[in-house]
MIMI-818516 format. One record per atom (N, C-alpha, C): atom name; y, x, z. Coordinates in pm, whole numbers, always signed. Layout:
! MIMI-818516
gumi, yy, xx, zz
CA, Y, X, Z
...
***
This chain:
! MIMI-818516
gumi, yy, xx, zz
N, +6709, +4126, +2301
CA, +6827, +4127, +2386
C, +6953, +4132, +2299
N, +7053, +4052, +2334
CA, +7176, +4048, +2256
C, +7252, +4179, +2271
N, +7319, +4218, +2164
CA, +7399, +4340, +2168
C, +7517, +4320, +2262
N, +7559, +4425, +2332
CA, +7673, +4410, +2422
C, +7801, +4381, +2344
N, +7891, +4303, +2406
CA, +8020, +4274, +2345
C, +8103, +4402, +2340
N, +8177, +4418, +2232
CA, +8265, +4534, +2214
C, +8408, +4483, +2199
N, +8498, +4538, +2275
CA, +8636, +4495, +2272
C, +8695, +4513, +2133
N, +8759, +4408, +2080
CA, +8826, +4415, +1950
C, +8968, +4464, +1972
N, +8997, +4584, +1927
CA, +9125, +4650, +1955
C, +9213, +4648, +1831
N, +9330, +4591, +1847
CA, +9426, +4586, +1736
C, +9521, +4704, +1735
N, +9528, +4776, +1847
CA, +9616, +4892, +1855
C, +9602, +4960, +1989
N, +9644, +5085, +1996
CA, +9634, +5163, +2119
C, +9755, +5253, +2131
N, +9821, +5247, +2245
CA, +9938, +5332, +2273
C, +9901, +5423, +2389
N, +9887, +5553, +2366
CA, +9840, +5643, +2471
C, +9936, +5658, +2589
N, +10065, +5629, +2567
CA, +10162, +5644, +2675
C, +10275, +5544, +2657
N, +10302, +5469, +2762
CA, +10414, +5375, +2763
C, +10483, +5382, +2898
N, +10616, +5377, +2895
CA, +10694, +5372, +3020
C, +10750, +5233, +3044
N, +10718, +5137, +2957
CA, +10782, +5005, +2967
C, +10686, +4889, +2985
N, +10556, +4909, +2966
CA, +10463, +4797, +2970
C, +10412, +4764, +3110
N, +10433, +4854, +3204
CA, +10399, +4830, +3345
C, +10514, +4888, +3426
N, +10595, +4806, +3489
CA, +10715, +4855, +3557
C, +10685, +4970, +3653
N, +10761, +5078, +3637
CA, +10755, +5194, +3727
C, +10623, +5270, +3719
N, +10549, +5250, +3611
CA, +10423, +5324, +3594
C, +10414, +5382, +3454
N, +10348, +5498, +3445
CA, +10310, +5554, +3317
C, +10173, +5498, +3281
N, +10165, +5432, +3168
CA, +10040, +5362, +3136
C, +10005, +5378, +2989
N, +9877, +5376, +2961
CA, +9829, +5356, +2825
C, +9815, +5206, +2803
N, +9831, +5163, +2678
CA, +9824, +5020, +2648
C, +9719, +4996, +2540
N, +9627, +4907, +2570
CA, +9524, +4865, +2476
C, +9562, +4725, +2427
N, +9588, +4711, +2298
CA, +9625, +4583, +2239
C, +9500, +4514, +2186
N, +9463, +4406, +2252
CA, +9340, +4334, +2216
C, +9371, +4236, +2103
N, +9283, +4232, +2003
CA, +9304, +4149, +1885
C, +9273, +4003, +1913
N, +9363, +3914, +1867
CA, +9337, +3772, +1870
C, +9427, +3694, +1964
N, +9482, +3584, +1916
CA, +9559, +3491, +1998
C, +9558, +3355, +1930
N, +9530, +3247, +2003
CA, +9524, +3115, +1941
C, +9660, +3051, +1920
N, +9765, +3105, +1981
CA, +9899, +3048, +1965
C, +9968, +3107, +1843
N, +10068, +3034, +1797
CA, +10145, +3078, +1681
C, +10295, +3065, +1712
N, +10338, +3136, +1814
CA, +10479, +3133, +1853
C, +10564, +3186, +1738
N, +10669, +3114, +1704
CA, +10746, +3145, +1585
C, +10814, +3281, +1594
N, +10841, +3329, +1715
CA, +10912, +3455, +1731
C, +10818, +3571, +1767
N, +10689, +3550, +1758
CA, +10592, +3653, +1799
C, +10624, +3787, +1734
N, +10630, +3892, +1815
CA, +10662, +4025, +1762
C, +10537, +4103, +1724
N, +10418, +4045, +1749
CA, +10293, +4110, +1709
C, +10206, +4013, +1628
N, +10259, +3955, +1520
CA, +10179, +3855, +1446
C, +10051, +3911, +1387
N, +10046, +4042, +1363
CA, +9923, +4101, +1310
C, +9808, +4093, +1408
N, +9840, +4072, +1536
CA, +9736, +4060, +1637
C, +9686, +3917, +1655
N, +9744, +3821, +1586
CA, +9704, +3682, +1604
C, +9563, +3651, +1555
N, +9524, +3692, +1433
CA, +9388, +3661, +1388
C, +9285, +3733, +1474
N, +9175, +3668, +1496
CA, +9070, +3730, +1578
C, +8998, +3840, +1501
N, +8989, +3826, +1370
CA, +8922, +3929, +1290
C, +9025, +4028, +1238
N, +8978, +4133, +1180
CA, +9065, +4231, +1117
C, +9129, +4329, +1213
N, +9067, +4356, +1328
CA, +9123, +4452, +1423
C, +9136, +4589, +1357
N, +9256, +4647, +1365
CA, +9284, +4773, +1296
C, +9294, +4892, +1389
N, +9268, +4871, +1517
CA, +9281, +4979, +1613
C, +9156, +5064, +1622
N, +9159, +5164, +1708
CA, +9042, +5250, +1726
C, +8928, +5176, +1796
N, +8810, +5231, +1786
CA, +8696, +5175, +1858
C, +8713, +5197, +2007
N, +8653, +5109, +2088
CA, +8667, +5118, +2232
C, +8616, +5251, +2286
N, +8507, +5303, +2232
CA, +8457, +5430, +2283
C, +8554, +5544, +2255
N, +8630, +5535, +2146
CA, +8733, +5636, +2120
C, +8845, +5625, +2222
N, +8884, +5503, +2255
CA, +8987, +5482, +2357
C, +8941, +5537, +2491
N, +8816, +5510, +2527
CA, +8762, +5559, +2655
C, +8766, +5711, +2658
N, +8731, +5775, +2548
CA, +8734, +5921, +2545
C, +8875, +5974, +2565
N, +8973, +5908, +2504
CA, +9112, +5948, +2522
C, +9157, +5928, +2666
N, +9120, +5815, +2724
CA, +9159, +5787, +2862
C, +9097, +5889, +2957
N, +8974, +5927, +2931
CA, +8908, +6024, +3019
C, +8982, +6157, +3019
N, +9038, +6193, +2904
CA, +9114, +6319, +2897
C, +9250, +6308, +2964
N, +9295, +6186, +2990
CA, +9429, +6166, +3047
C, +9425, +6134, +3196
N, +9311, +6148, +3257
CA, +9305, +6128, +3403
C, +9395, +6231, +3471
N, +9474, +6182, +3563
CA, +9570, +6267, +3631
C, +9706, +6269, +3566
N, +9715, +6218, +3442
CA, +9842, +6213, +3371
C, +9899, +6072, +3365
N, +9812, +5973, +3370
CA, +9854, +5833, +3363
C, +9834, +5765, +3498
N, +9920, +5667, +3525
CA, +9904, +5585, +3646
C, +9806, +5471, +3626
N, +9798, +5421, +3503
CA, +9713, +5305, +3482
C, +9695, +5270, +3336
N, +9619, +5165, +3314
CA, +9589, +5112, +3182
C, +9631, +4966, +3179
N, +9701, +4926, +3073
CA, +9740, +4787, +3055
C, +9665, +4731, +2935
N, +9602, +4617, +2956
CA, +9541, +4543, +2846
C, +9639, +4434, +2803
N, +9680, +4443, +2677
CA, +9780, +4353, +2623
C, +9723, +4286, +2499
N, +9810, +4224, +2419
CA, +9760, +4157, +2302
C, +9868, +4122, +2204
N, +9842, +4015, +2123
CA, +9736, +3917, +2137
C, +9727, +3857, +2276
N, +9614, +3792, +2298
CA, +9581, +3738, +2430
C, +9451, +3802, +2475
N, +9457, +3903, +2564
CA, +9338, +3980, +2597
C, +9226, +3899, +2662
N, +9259, +3793, +2735
CA, +9152, +3716, +2800
C, +9069, +3638, +2700
N, +9111, +3635, +2574
CA, +9031, +3573, +2469
C, +8903, +3649, +2444
N, +8904, +3780, +2466
CA, +8793, +3866, +2429
C, +8686, +3867, +2539
N, +8561, +3829, +2505
CA, +8455, +3828, +2608
C, +8421, +3965, +2661
N, +8461, +4071, +2591
CA, +8432, +4207, +2637
C, +8536, +4260, +2734
N, +8642, +4182, +2761
CA, +8748, +4234, +2847
C, +8701, +4269, +2988
N, +8623, +4185, +3057
CA, +8582, +4223, +3193
C, +8511, +4358, +3199
N, +8424, +4385, +3103
CA, +8353, +4513, +3102
C, +8448, +4628, +3073
N, +8545, +4605, +2985
CA, +8644, +4708, +2955
C, +8729, +4739, +3078
N, +8767, +4636, +3152
CA, +8844, +4656, +3275
C, +8760, +4737, +3375
N, +8632, +4702, +3388
CA, +8545, +4776, +3480
C, +8532, +4922, +3439
N, +8526, +4948, +3309
CA, +8518, +5085, +3261
C, +8645, +5162, +3295
N, +8761, +5099, +3274
CA, +8888, +5164, +3306
C, +8898, +5195, +3455
N, +8853, +5104, +3537
CA, +8855, +5128, +3681
C, +8756, +5239, +3718
N, +8644, +5243, +3649
CA, +8547, +5347, +3675
C, +8599, +5486, +3642
N, +8696, +5493, +3552
CA, +8760, +5620, +3519
C, +8866, +5659, +3622
N, +8892, +5569, +3716
CA, +8987, +5599, +3822
C, +9127, +5545, +3799
N, +9145, +5460, +3697
CA, +9277, +5407, +3666
C, +9302, +5273, +3734
N, +9427, +5250, +3773
CA, +9470, +5116, +3805
C, +9477, +5036, +3675
N, +9461, +4904, +3685
CA, +9454, +4822, +3564
C, +9556, +4709, +3572
N, +9636, +4698, +3465
CA, +9729, +4588, +3450
C, +9691, +4501, +3332
N, +9745, +4381, +3330
CA, +9712, +4285, +3225
C, +9837, +4209, +3182
N, +9858, +4199, +3051
CA, +9957, +4107, +2995
C, +9882, +3982, +2950
N, +9927, +3866, +2990
CA, +9861, +3743, +2950
C, +9962, +3630, +2938
N, +9935, +3540, +2845
CA, +10014, +3418, +2835
C, +9953, +3304, +2914
N, +9845, +3331, +2986
CA, +9784, +3227, +3069
C, +9710, +3121, +2990
N, +9666, +3155, +2870
CA, +9604, +3056, +2783
C, +9467, +3012, +2835
N, +9397, +3106, +2900
CA, +9263, +3077, +2953
C, +9263, +3101, +3104
N, +9312, +3006, +3181
CA, +9333, +3030, +3325
C, +9205, +3062, +3401
N, +9094, +3003, +3364
CA, +8969, +3030, +3436
C, +8923, +3175, +3412
N, +8936, +3222, +3289
CA, +8900, +3361, +3260
C, +8993, +3457, +3333
N, +9121, +3423, +3337
CA, +9217, +3506, +3408
C, +9185, +3508, +3557
N, +9157, +3393, +3612
CA, +9128, +3385, +3756
C, +9005, +3470, +3792
N, +8903, +3466, +3708
CA, +8782, +3544, +3735
C, +8809, +3694, +3730
N, +8909, +3733, +3653
CA, +8939, +3874, +3635
C, +9032, +3930, +3743
N, +9105, +3843, +3811
CA, +9209, +3887, +3904
C, +9162, +3986, +4011
N, +9042, +3970, +4070
CA, +9001, +4068, +4172
C, +8991, +4212, +4121
N, +8980, +4229, +3989
CA, +8969, +4364, +3932
C, +9102, +4418, +3883
N, +9211, +4343, +3902
CA, +9342, +4382, +3849
C, +9436, +4429, +3959
N, +9526, +4518, +3922
CA, +9628, +4567, +4014
C, +9765, +4507, +3987
N, +9783, +4454, +3867
CA, +9912, +4396, +3830
C, +9893, +4304, +3711
N, +9973, +4196, +3709
CA, +9971, +4101, +3597
C, +10114, +4075, +3550
N, +10135, +4086, +3420
CA, +10259, +4039, +3358
C, +10227, +3909, +3287
N, +10272, +3797, +3345
CA, +10236, +3664, +3294
C, +10354, +3606, +3216
N, +10328, +3566, +3092
CA, +10433, +3506, +3010
C, +10452, +3359, +3047
N, +10576, +3319, +3061
CA, +10612, +3178, +3071
C, +10713, +3154, +2960
N, +10671, +3086, +2855
CA, +10752, +3076, +2734
C, +10875, +2987, +2753
N, +10854, +2874, +2815
CA, +10960, +2774, +2831
C, +10914, +2673, +2935
N, +10984, +2561, +2948
CA, +10940, +2459, +3043
C, +10823, +2382, +2983
N, +10760, +2300, +3065
CA, +10638, +2232, +3023
C, +10663, +2142, +2902
N, +10776, +2073, +2900
CA, +10803, +1978, +2794
C, +10819, +2045, +2657
N, +10869, +2168, +2656
CA, +10895, +2234, +2529
C, +10787, +2328, +2482
N, +10678, +2335, +2557
CA, +10577, +2438, +2531
C, +10508, +2421, +2397
N, +10467, +2301, +2365
CA, +10388, +2280, +2243
C, +10468, +2315, +2118
N, +10597, +2279, +2116
CA, +10680, +2308, +2000
C, +10696, +2458, +1981
N, +10702, +2531, +2090
CA, +10723, +2675, +2080
C, +10596, +2749, +2039
N, +10481, +2707, +2094
CA, +10356, +2778, +2066
C, +10286, +2730, +1939
N, +10325, +2612, +1890
CA, +10258, +2559, +1773
C, +10121, +2502, +1802
N, +10091, +2478, +1930
CA, +9961, +2425, +1968
C, +9978, +2313, +2071
N, +9900, +2204, +2058
CA, +9914, +2094, +2154
C, +9856, +2130, +2290
N, +9912, +2067, +2392
CA, +9861, +2080, +2530
C, +9856, +2225, +2576
N, +9955, +2304, +2537
CA, +9951, +2447, +2570
C, +10018, +2480, +2702
N, +10095, +2389, +2758
CA, +10170, +2421, +2879
C, +10090, +2415, +3007
N, +10005, +2313, +3021
CA, +9933, +2294, +3148
C, +9846, +2414, +3186
N, +9771, +2475, +3093
CA, +9693, +2592, +3133
C, +9777, +2707, +3188
N, +9897, +2724, +3136
CA, +9983, +2833, +3183
C, +10022, +2809, +3329
N, +10051, +2687, +3363
CA, +10087, +2656, +3502
C, +9967, +2673, +3594
N, +9848, +2643, +3543
CA, +9726, +2669, +3620
C, +9707, +2819, +3641
N, +9733, +2897, +3538
CA, +9723, +3043, +3548
C, +9825, +3098, +3646
N, +9947, +3045, +3643
CA, +10051, +3089, +3737
C, +10007, +3065, +3881
N, +9952, +2949, +3908
CA, +9905, +2919, +4043
C, +9795, +3015, +4086
N, +9705, +3049, +3994
CA, +9595, +3140, +4027
C, +9646, +3280, +4056
N, +9742, +3327, +3976
CA, +9797, +3461, +3997
C, +9867, +3469, +4131
N, +9949, +3371, +4162
CA, +10021, +3372, +4290
C, +9924, +3366, +4407
N, +9825, +3278, +4397
CA, +9729, +3263, +4507
C, +9646, +3389, +4529
N, +9625, +3468, +4424
CA, +9541, +3587, +4435
C, +9606, +3698, +4517
N, +9738, +3698, +4524
CA, +9809, +3806, +4592
C, +9823, +3932, +4508
N, +9775, +3929, +4385
CA, +9790, +4045, +4296
C, +9937, +4062, +4259
N, +9984, +4185, +4258
CA, +10122, +4212, +4219
C, +10145, +4158, +4079
N, +10262, +4099, +4057
CA, +10285, +4034, +3929
C, +10433, +4018, +3900
N, +10462, +3993, +3774
CA, +10592, +3943, +3734
C, +10570, +3838, +3627
N, +10661, +3742, +3620
CA, +10658, +3640, +3516
C, +10767, +3676, +3417
N, +10731, +3678, +3287
CA, +10825, +3724, +3185
C, +10854, +3611, +3087
N, +10979, +3599, +3048
CA, +11022, +3500, +2950
C, +11105, +3569, +2843
N, +11061, +3562, +2718
CA, +11142, +3612, +2608
C, +11255, +3513, +2584
N, +11379, +3560, +2601
CA, +11493, +3469, +2602
C, +11573, +3476, +2472
N, +11606, +3358, +2422
CA, +11703, +3341, +2314
C, +11766, +3202, +2334
N, +11898, +3190, +2315
CA, +11960, +3059, +2334
C, +11898, +2948, +2249
N, +11839, +2985, +2134
CA, +11773, +2885, +2051
C, +11638, +2842, +2107
N, +11585, +2919, +2201
CA, +11454, +2888, +2260
C, +11466, +2813, +2391
N, +11559, +2857, +2477
CA, +11571, +2798, +2611
C, +11718, +2767, +2640
N, +11747, +2641, +2663
CA, +11882, +2603, +2705
C, +11902, +2641, +2852
N, +12026, +2633, +2899
CA, +12052, +2660, +3040
C, +11974, +2566, +3129
N, +11965, +2440, +3089
CA, +11891, +2341, +3169
C, +11742, +2374, +3171
N, +11689, +2422, +3057
CA, +11549, +2462, +3053
C, +11523, +2579, +3146
N, +11613, +2677, +3145
CA, +11599, +2791, +3235
C, +11601, +2746, +3381
N, +11684, +2650, +3413
CA, +11689, +2599, +3551
C, +11557, +2534, +3590
N, +11500, +2457, +3499
CA, +11370, +2395, +3527
C, +11263, +2502, +3550
N, +11268, +2607, +3470
CA, +11172, +2716, +3484
C, +11190, +2788, +3618
N, +11315, +2812, +3656
CA, +11341, +2878, +3784
C, +11286, +2798, +3900
N, +11306, +2666, +3897
CA, +11254, +2580, +4004
C, +11101, +2581, +4006
N, +11041, +2576, +3887
CA, +10894, +2580, +3879
C, +10839, +2708, +3941
N, +10901, +2820, +3909
CA, +10854, +2948, +3961
C, +10875, +2959, +4111
N, +10987, +2910, +4158
CA, +11014, +2914, +4302
C, +10911, +2831, +4378
N, +10885, +2712, +4329
CA, +10788, +2624, +4395
C, +10647, +2682, +4390
N, +10617, +2754, +4282
CA, +10484, +2814, +4270
C, +10466, +2936, +4358
N, +10578, +2995, +4404
CA, +10569, +3114, +4487
C, +10569, +3244, +4410
N, +10614, +3240, +4283
CA, +10620, +3363, +4203
C, +10716, +3463, +4267
N, +10683, +3592, +4258
CA, +10763, +3696, +4324
C, +10882, +3741, +4240
N, +10862, +3748, +4108
CA, +10963, +3813, +4024
C, +10962, +3750, +3886
N, +11082, +3724, +3834
CA, +11098, +3665, +3702
C, +11185, +3758, +3619
N, +11141, +3788, +3499
CA, +11214, +3877, +3411
C, +11247, +3804, +3281
N, +11375, +3800, +3247
CA, +11415, +3753, +3115
C, +11418, +3874, +3022
N, +11338, +3866, +2917
CA, +11327, +3977, +2823
C, +11412, +3950, +2699
N, +11478, +4052, +2651
CA, +11564, +4037, +2535
C, +11481, +4007, +2411
N, +11522, +3905, +2338
CA, +11460, +3872, +2211
C, +11498, +3976, +2107
N, +11401, +4019, +2029
CA, +11427, +4115, +1922
C, +11395, +4050, +1788
N, +11485, +4061, +1692
CA, +11463, +3993, +1564
C, +11346, +4052, +1487
N, +11283, +3967, +1408
CA, +11176, +4008, +1318
C, +11206, +3948, +1182
N, +11188, +4025, +1078
CA, +11218, +3977, +944
C, +11143, +3847, +915
N, +11218, +3749, +862
CA, +11156, +3623, +822
C, +11142, +3523, +933
N, +11191, +3551, +1053
CA, +11180, +3455, +1162
C, +11285, +3347, +1144
N, +11246, +3220, +1122
CA, +11344, +3114, +1098
C, +11402, +3061, +1229
N, +11520, +3004, +1221
CA, +11578, +2934, +1335
C, +11654, +3020, +1432
N, +11675, +3148, +1400
CA, +11742, +3237, +1493
C, +11863, +3304, +1427
N, +11935, +3223, +1350
CA, +12049, +3277, +1277
C, +12166, +3311, +1369
N, +12178, +3239, +1480
CA, +12290, +3263, +1570
C, +12269, +3394, +1646
N, +12377, +3466, +1674
CA, +12364, +3594, +1745
C, +12298, +3577, +1882
N, +12219, +3677, +1917
CA, +12155, +3675, +2049
C, +12256, +3715, +2155
N, +12244, +3656, +2275
CA, +12324, +3697, +2389
C, +12252, +3653, +2516
N, +12278, +3723, +2624
CA, +12225, +3682, +2754
C, +12293, +3553, +2799
N, +12233, +3479, +2891
CA, +12302, +3364, +2949
C, +12433, +3408, +3016
N, +12526, +3316, +3026
CA, +12652, +3347, +3093
C, +12627, +3393, +3237
N, +12712, +3481, +3290
CA, +12696, +3528, +3428
C, +12684, +3414, +3530
N, +12760, +3306, +3508
CA, +12752, +3193, +3602
C, +12614, +3129, +3597
N, +12555, +3122, +3478
CA, +12420, +3066, +3466
C, +12318, +3157, +3534
N, +12331, +3288, +3516
CA, +12240, +3381, +3582
C, +12250, +3369, +3734
N, +12371, +3355, +3785
CA, +12389, +3338, +3929
C, +12322, +3209, +3976
N, +12334, +3105, +3897
CA, +12270, +2976, +3928
C, +12118, +2991, +3930
N, +12064, +3061, +3832
CA, +11920, +3080, +3827
C, +11870, +3160, +3947
N, +11949, +3257, +3990
CA, +11908, +3337, +4107
C, +11910, +3254, +4235
N, +11995, +3155, +4240
CA, +11994, +3063, +4356
C, +11873, +2971, +4352
N, +11835, +2929, +4232
CA, +11727, +2830, +4217
C, +11589, +2892, +4227
N, +11573, +3013, +4173
CA, +11439, +3067, +4153
C, +11410, +3194, +4230
N, +11305, +3265, +4188
CA, +11268, +3391, +4252
C, +11360, +3503, +4207
N, +11331, +3624, +4254
CA, +11406, +3740, +4210
C, +11410, +3745, +4057
N, +11530, +3765, +4001
CA, +11548, +3760, +3857
C, +11603, +3891, +3806
N, +11544, +3943, +3699
CA, +11591, +4066, +3636
C, +11603, +4044, +3487
N, +11686, +4125, +3422
CA, +11702, +4124, +3278
C, +11644, +4252, +3221
N, +11575, +4240, +3108
CA, +11512, +4360, +3051
C, +11530, +4358, +2899
***
């Protein structure tokens, strides 16, 4: 009999107030991501090997001691749906009595769709519009799966938000408008523009960061779903 899959953990945060809106959550960072986004703030989590976090059984022991103190558990990454052990880990977290959230870039829409009945919340990344996706992720044909994942999340009825890391060098005003229309048509509930944070050695971001102009934000709110800045 094959040995059971064990979640590859790149990091563990016992308490976070920001990874699941309005909830106190622990965050499990799953190792591995096939994309190579130039602005990635967790590049150490990109390789599938070399996970430096605690073992899953250690995480489970910590979570068991925190029952009654936490609202839920968020599986983040990397790209957590890459890991074949994720469904069992989610089931274990639910068995401990926790609500379960997931951060995903929608890279594996079928795996995400299969997992949705066990989830209470999804934070889905939408990097840019379809035309610009490959240049941003460094991988060909990367946009279509994300749109498939978006459709699956919306159709599931699971609480969710769509998040976009914003920088003027990444998304023009016109690109943001296309994204707003895409999300509105898909039926997404909430869109969050997240502030870009610099990382040493990141090329192409020499210009100062700033939010879109107020007029552009008003335009996006007319075109798309509920919009927030974070």
